[in-house]
C-alpha positions as CSV (number, residue, x, y, z in Angstrom):
1,X,2.0,8.0,17.5
2,X,1.6,4.3,17.2
3,X,0.5,2.4,14.1
4,X,-1.5,-0.7,15.0
5,X,-1.8,-3.4,12.4
6,X,-3.3,-6.0,14.7
7,X,-5.5,-8.4,12.8
8,X,-3.8,-7.6,9.5
9,X,-2.0,-10.1,7.2
10,X,1.0,-9.0,5.2
11,X,2.7,-10.8,2.3
12,X,6.2,-9.6,1.5
13,X,8.0,-10.9,-1.6
14,X,11.8,-11.2,-1.0
15,X,10.9,-10.8,2.6
16,X,13.7,-12.9,4.2
17,X,16.6,-10.5,4.1
18,X,17.7,-7.0,3.4
19,X,15.0,-4.5,2.8
20,X,12.4,-7.2,2.8
21,X,13.4,-8.5,6.2
22,X,13.3,-5.0,7.7
23,X,9.8,-4.5,6.3
24,X,8.7,-7.9,7.6
25,X,10.0,-7.1,11.1
26,X,8.6,-3.6,11.1
27,X,5.1,-4.8,10.2
28,X,5.2,-7.6,12.7
29,X,6.2,-5.2,15.5
30,X,3.1,-3.2,14.7
31,X,0.9,-6.3,15.0
32,X,0.6,-7.9,11.6
33,X,1.0,-11.6,10.8
34,X,3.5,-12.1,8.1
35,X,3.9,-14.3,5.0
36,X,7.4,-14.3,3.5
37,X,8.2,-15.3,-0.1
38,X,11.8,-16.1,-0.8
39,X,13.8,-17.7,-3.5
40,X,17.1,-19.3,-2.3
41,X,18.3,-18.4,1.1
42,X,16.4,-20.8,3.4
43,X,18.5,-19.9,6.4
44,X,17.9,-16.2,6.2
45,X,14.1,-16.8,5.8
46,X,14.0,-19.2,8.7
47,X,15.9,-16.7,10.9
48,X,13.5,-13.9,10.0
49,X,10.5,-16.2,10.7
50,X,11.9,-17.0,14.2
51,X,12.4,-13.3,14.9
52,X,8.8,-12.5,13.9
53,X,7.5,-15.4,16.0
54,X,9.5,-14.1,19.0
55,X,7.3,-11.0,18.7
56,X,4.3,-13.1,19.1
57,X,3.1,-13.0,15.5
58,X,2.4,-15.7,13.0
59,X,4.8,-16.2,10.1
60,X,4.6,-18.5,7.1
61,X,7.2,-19.1,4.4
62,X,6.7,-19.6,0.7
63,X,9.8,-20.7,-1.2
64,X,9.8,-20.1,-4.9
65,X,10.6,-17.9,-7.8
66,X,8.0,-15.2,-8.1
67,X,8.5,-15.2,-11.9
68,X,6.9,-18.7,-12.0
69,X,3.2,-18.8,-12.0
70,X,3.2,-21.8,-9.7
71,X,4.7,-19.7,-6.9
72,X,1.8,-17.3,-7.0
73,X,-0.7,-20.2,-7.0
74,X,1.1,-21.7,-4.1
75,X,0.9,-18.4,-2.2
76,X,-2.8,-18.0,-2.9
77,X,-3.5,-21.6,-1.6
78,X,-1.5,-21.0,1.6
79,X,-3.2,-17.7,2.3
80,X,-6.6,-19.3,1.8
81,X,-5.8,-22.2,4.1
82,X,-4.0,-20.3,6.8
83,X,-5.4,-16.7,6.9
84,X,-8.3,-16.3,4.4
85,X,-7.2,-12.8,3.4
86,X,-4.3,-10.5,2.6
87,X,-4.5,-6.9,3.9
88,X,-1.0,-5.7,2.9
89,X,1.0,-6.8,-0.2
90,X,4.6,-5.7,-0.4
91,X,6.2,-6.3,-3.8
92,X,9.8,-6.2,-2.9
93,X,11.5,-9.2,-4.7
94,X,14.0,-8.1,-7.3
95,X,16.8,-9.6,-9.4
96,X,18.9,-8.8,-12.4
97,X,22.4,-8.8,-14.0
98,X,24.7,-5.9,-13.3
99,X,26.8,-5.5,-16.4
100,X,27.3,-3.1,-19.3
101,X,24.3,-3.5,-21.7
102,X,26.5,-4.9,-24.5
103,X,27.6,-7.7,-22.2
104,X,24.0,-9.0,-21.8
105,X,21.6,-10.9,-23.9
106,X,18.0,-11.9,-24.1
107,X,18.2,-14.4,-21.2
108,X,19.4,-11.6,-18.9
109,X,16.6,-9.4,-20.1
110,X,13.9,-12.0,-19.6
111,X,15.2,-13.1,-16.1
112,X,15.2,-9.5,-14.9
113,X,11.8,-8.5,-16.3
114,X,10.0,-11.8,-15.4
115,X,10.9,-11.4,-11.7
116,X,10.8,-7.6,-11.3
117,X,7.7,-6.9,-13.4
118,X,5.7,-9.9,-14.5
119,X,6.1,-12.0,-11.4
120,X,5.2,-9.2,-9.1
121,X,2.1,-8.1,-11.0
122,X,1.0,-11.7,-11.6
123,X,1.1,-12.3,-7.8
124,X,-1.1,-9.3,-7.2
125,X,-3.5,-10.5,-9.9
126,X,-3.6,-14.0,-8.3
127,X,-4.3,-12.9,-4.7
128,X,-6.5,-9.9,-5.6
129,X,-9.7,-11.9,-4.7
130,X,-8.4,-12.2,-1.2
131,X,-7.9,-8.4,-0.8
132,X,-10.8,-6.4,0.5
133,X,-11.6,-2.7,0.7
134,X,-8.8,-0.8,2.6
135,X,-6.1,-3.2,1.5
136,X,-2.6,-1.8,0.6
137,X,-0.2,-2.6,-2.2
138,X,3.3,-1.2,-2.0
139,X,6.0,-1.7,-4.6
140,X,9.6,-1.3,-3.6
141,X,11.7,0.4,-6.3
142,X,14.9,2.3,-6.7
143,X,16.3,5.5,-8.0
144,X,17.4,3.5,-11.1
145,X,13.8,3.6,-12.3
146,X,14.3,7.3,-13.2
147,X,18.0,7.9,-13.1
148,X,20.9,6.4,-14.9
149,X,23.2,4.2,-12.7
150,X,26.2,2.4,-14.1
151,X,25.7,-1.4,-14.7
152,X,22.0,-1.0,-14.0
153,X,20.5,-0.8,-17.5
154,X,18.1,-3.8,-17.4
155,X,17.3,-3.6,-13.7
156,X,16.6,0.2,-14.0
157,X,14.4,-0.4,-17.0
158,X,12.5,-3.1,-15.2
159,X,12.0,-0.9,-12.2
160,X,10.7,1.9,-14.5
161,X,8.2,-0.5,-16.0
162,X,7.2,-1.8,-12.6
163,X,6.5,1.7,-11.3
164,X,4.5,2.5,-14.5
165,X,2.4,-0.7,-14.1
166,X,1.6,0.1,-10.5
167,X,0.4,3.6,-11.3
168,X,-2.0,2.2,-13.9
169,X,-3.1,-0.5,-11.4
170,X,-3.7,2.2,-8.8
171,X,-6.3,3.8,-11.0
172,X,-7.9,0.4,-11.8
173,X,-8.1,-0.6,-8.1
174,X,-9.4,2.7,-6.8
175,X,-13.0,1.6,-7.3
176,X,-12.2,-1.2,-4.9
177,X,-10.7,1.3,-2.4
178,X,-7.3,-0.5,-2.5
179,X,-4.3,1.8,-2.2
180,X,-1.4,1.2,-4.5
181,X,1.9,3.2,-4.0
182,X,5.6,2.9,-4.5
183,X,8.6,3.5,-2.3
184,X,11.7,4.4,-4.4
185,X,14.9,3.9,-2.3
186,X,18.3,5.4,-2.8
187,X,21.5,3.4,-2.2
188,X,20.7,1.1,0.6
189,X,23.1,-0.7,2.8
190,X,22.4,-4.4,2.0
191,X,24.2,-7.4,0.7
192,X,22.9,-6.6,-2.7
193,X,25.6,-3.9,-3.0
194,X,28.3,-6.5,-3.3
195,X,27.1,-7.4,-6.8
196,X,27.9,-4.0,-8.2
197,X,31.3,-4.0,-10.0
198,X,31.7,-0.4,-8.8
199,X,30.5,-1.0,-5.2
200,X,33.0,1.2,-3.4
201,X,32.6,4.1,-5.8
202,X,28.9,3.9,-5.6
203,X,28.9,3.9,-1.8
204,X,31.4,6.8,-1.5
205,X,29.7,8.9,-4.1
206,X,26.3,8.4,-2.6
207,X,27.6,9.3,0.9
208,X,29.2,12.4,-0.5
209,X,26.1,13.5,-2.5
210,X,23.5,12.8,0.2
211,X,22.5,15.9,2.1
212,X,21.7,13.9,5.2
213,X,25.2,12.4,5.1
214,X,24.7,8.7,5.1
215,X,23.3,5.8,3.0
216,X,19.7,4.7,3.4
217,X,19.2,1.8,5.8
218,X,16.7,-1.0,5.3
219,X,14.9,0.3,8.4
220,X,14.5,3.7,6.8
221,X,12.6,2.1,3.9
222,X,10.6,-0.1,6.3
223,X,9.3,2.9,8.3
224,X,7.8,4.5,5.1
225,X,6.3,1.2,4.1
226,X,4.7,0.9,7.6
227,X,3.1,4.3,7.1
228,X,1.8,3.3,3.7
229,X,0.5,0.1,5.2
230,X,-1.7,2.0,7.6
231,X,-4.9,3.9,7.3
232,X,-2.9,7.1,7.6
233,X,-2.2,6.7,3.9
234,X,-5.8,6.2,2.8
235,X,-5.8,9.2,0.5
236,X,-2.4,8.6,-1.0
237,X,-2.8,6.8,-4.3
238,X,-0.5,5.9,-7.2
239,X,2.4,7.9,-5.7
240,X,6.1,7.3,-5.6
241,X,7.7,8.3,-2.3
242,X,11.5,8.7,-2.5
243,X,13.6,7.6,0.5
244,X,17.2,8.7,-0.3
245,X,18.3,11.3,2.3
246,X,17.9,14.0,-0.3
247,X,20.2,12.6,-2.9
248,X,17.8,13.0,-5.8
249,X,17.0,16.7,-5.1
250,X,20.6,17.7,-6.1
251,X,21.4,18.5,-9.7
């Protein structure tokens, strides 16, 4: 079965590397033109852009912190000028400080929630006028939204808030026939793992506990996002799909 996204335009926050890159490539392979928002790594974003263009698809880059309202305004302007619409919005950008909660303060809390919650929802609000009936919104979350993970207090709390917000938004956008769903990933093999103080323990424990015997890859997540981006998911609304190889079904 082939999913054809020809003629669709997809905006991916944090789309230049890791899970975001895998999603950008997967959607481009299925025919979508891609807009990538990224914060710092220009080289990674440019490499992803070249890879997408090598597939014969258009790709535009938007550099900026999604927590800043100017970035959302810049995204809307670019979309209006270059494409005139957005069919698929992937809210993937995430940040945060990985420490014990007593080692953090208000600035860490604000940084995490402004990017992971406010920035993502504000972007959706900004470009909503450019999304028509049949559009798809997909939030990328993690098991830390519902399960306790060492050093993950603020990030996990922000992911929980993010998921809750998207469930409410799913109800509000149902009258517009816009689907809103969440992909909750297990431990994924990306560069982000290097920021965990307990990286090796996290990896080995996840491998041991996962029934399917390996960590989740960015491509595993991207395939589920591709499904949710297609009309095959038209009657899936406000749901959280877990991609973790079975990790979370064990006690």
